[in-house]
C-alpha positions in Angstrom: -25.4 79.3 -46.2 -25.3 77.9 -42.7 -23.8 74.4 -42.2 -25.6 72.1 -39.8 -23.6 69.9 -37.4 -24.3 66.2 -37.6 -25.5 64.8 -34.4 -23.2 62.2 -32.9 -26.0 60.3 -31.3 -28.2 58.2 -33.5 -31.8 57.6 -32.7 -32.9 54.2 -33.5 -36.5 53.7 -34.5 -37.3 51.5 -31.5 -35.9 54.0 -29.0 -37.7 56.9 -30.7 -41.0 55.0 -30.6 -40.5 54.1 -26.9 -39.7 57.8 -26.2 -42.8 59.0 -28.0 -45.0 56.4 -26.2 -43.5 57.4 -22.8 -44.1 61.1 -23.5 -47.7 60.5 -24.7 -48.4 58.4 -21.6 -47.0 61.0 -19.3 -49.0 63.8 -20.9 -52.2 61.7 -20.6 -51.5 61.0 -16.9 -50.8 64.7 -16.2 -53.9 65.7 -18.0 -56.1 63.1 -16.3 -54.7 63.2 -12.8 -54.0 66.9 -12.5 -55.3 69.3 -15.2 -58.8 67.8 -15.4 -59.1 67.8 -11.6 -58.6 71.5 -11.1 -60.1 74.7 -12.5 -57.2 77.1 -12.6 -57.9 80.8 -12.3 -54.4 82.1 -12.7 -51.1 80.9 -14.2 -49.6 80.9 -10.7 -52.3 78.6 -9.4 -51.8 76.3 -12.4 -48.0 76.2 -11.8 -48.5 75.5 -8.1 -50.9 72.6 -8.7 -48.8 71.1 -11.5 -45.7 71.3 -9.2 -47.5 69.5 -6.5 -48.6 66.8 -8.9 -45.1 66.5 -10.3 -43.6 66.1 -6.8 -46.2 63.5 -5.9 -45.6 61.7 -9.2 -41.8 61.5 -8.8 -41.4 61.2 -5.0 -44.5 59.4 -3.6 -46.6 57.6 -6.3 -45.5 54.0 -6.9 -44.9 53.0 -10.5 -45.6 49.4 -11.6 -42.7 49.5 -14.1 -40.3 50.3 -11.3 -41.4 47.4 -9.1 -44.0 49.7 -7.3 -41.4 52.2 -6.1 -41.4 55.9 -6.8 -38.9 57.1 -9.4 -36.8 58.8 -6.7 -36.8 55.7 -4.5 -35.9 53.5 -7.5 -33.0 55.8 -8.4 -31.7 55.7 -4.8 -31.8 51.9 -4.7 -30.2 51.6 -8.2 -27.2 53.8 -7.2 
C-alpha cells in the first residue's frame, strides 16, 4: 500500500472559491478574446496566436483590478 503525504498547505474554502472563479474568468477571456477570433489550421498557428494573446494580456492590456495597469507593470511597481 502506498502512503500519501499530507499537504502542509491548507486550502480554505474562500481561497479555493476565489481561485476557481479566477480560473473560470481567465478561460472565458481567453476563449472570447483569442480562440473565438481565429480559425486555427495547425497546432503551431494556435500556439503562436495564443502566445501573442498571452503576451498582450500580461504586458499591455490594463486590468481594472490592478488599478488599470498591466500585470507586469503592477508587479514592477509593487516590488
